[in-house]
N, C-alpha and C positions, 0 to 999 in steps of 0.2 A: 746614173746612178739607179737603182732597181726599183724605186719606190712605184712605180705603175708598171713594171714589167712582170707578168706572170707565168711566162713561159720562155724557155730556152729560143724557141722559135721567134722570139721579139726580140733578143738581142741584136744587133748591129754586125757585131763579130760573127755570130751563128748565120746569119745571111748573107755576109761575104764569103765565108766558107762553103756553105751550102752553093753558092753560085759557081765558086772557083771547083767544087769537086765535080759540078757537073759539065763545066768547061773541058775539066781533063777527060772527062767520060766520052764527051762528044770527040775531043782532038785523039783520044787515044784509039777510037775505033778505026783508024786510018793507018795504025800500027802494024806491021808486017806480021802474019800468022805464026812465024818463029818465036816471035815476043810474047804470044799469048799467056804463057806461064810464068813469065819473068818481067820484062819491062812494064807490060801492059798491068798486069795484076798488082804489080807492086805499087806504080803511079796512083792506081784508081784507089788500092787500099789505102795508103797514107792518107790521099785528100778526102776520102771519105770518113777515116778515123778522127779528123780535126775535127767533124762536125759531131761526133759519136762522142768524145771525148768533153767537148762545151756541153752537150746536153747531160752527160754525168755528172760534169762538176755542178750545174745549176741545181740539180736533184741532191748534192750532198752539201749544199751550201750551210747545213745545220753544224757542219764540223770544219771549222777553217782550215786544218790540214788536210782534210779530204779534197776539200774545194781546189786548193792550191794545187794538190798533187794532181787532179783531173787536169786543171788547166795548164800545168807543165807537161803532162802526156801531149795534151793538143798542141803544145808549142813545139814537142819534138817531132811530131808527126808532120806540123807545116813545113818544118825544116827538112825533114825527109821528101817531102813533095817538091821542094826547090830541088834537091838533088836529082829526083828522077826526070824532072823537067830538063836539067843541064845533061844529064844522059841523053834525053831525047834529042836533044840537039846536036851534040857530037853523033849520036848514029844516024843523023840526017833524017830523022821521023816529022821534026817540027822546025819552022822557021824561027830565025832567031829573034825576030821582033815580037812574034807571038811568045814566044818563050819569056821574052826581056818583060811583057805584059804580066802575064801570069805569074812569074818570080816577084815582080813589084807589088801585086795585089797579094801575096802571100806575106809580104813583108809587112804590109799594112795590117794583115791578120794578128802576125807576131808581134807588132807595136801593140795591137790593141790587147792581146793576151798578156802581154807583159805588165802593161799598164794595171788589167785586172787582178794580176797577182800580187802586184806592188800597192795596190788599194783594197785587198780583199776585205778589210773590215766594212768597206761600202757596200759588198755583196752578200755576206754571209746573213743568215737570219739570226734574229738575236735569241738569246737562250729563254728557254720556256720556262715558266715557274714549276718547280715539281710538286705534285699532286700531294695535297696532306694525306697521311693515313689515318683512319679511323681506327 
């Protein structure tokens, strides 16, 4: 629950996604130069977008629909990162075991995001009282 959480950086799902994005970054440093503007850029962008969408969701939790939408976008970016990981293996840039571990960690992130979406009422801010007009 979010009673004690004051920042998106404190969310376990954010921490996991951030560590994954940094792992992807380090791993992608070894990709061939000809992949700079394709696979390297795409896998880095998707992995980082998971974190940024979680941060945006956190700041939009006054509105349940906006909160869910951003978490749904994070979910999509995590799935995209998994796809790029698969391409990295097929292209011979990443060892299967390394990719399997990253893929599984993204599965954990996905499960956490889905749980937050399915229980959004636990995360959104309560409606504030409207100010009385003088």
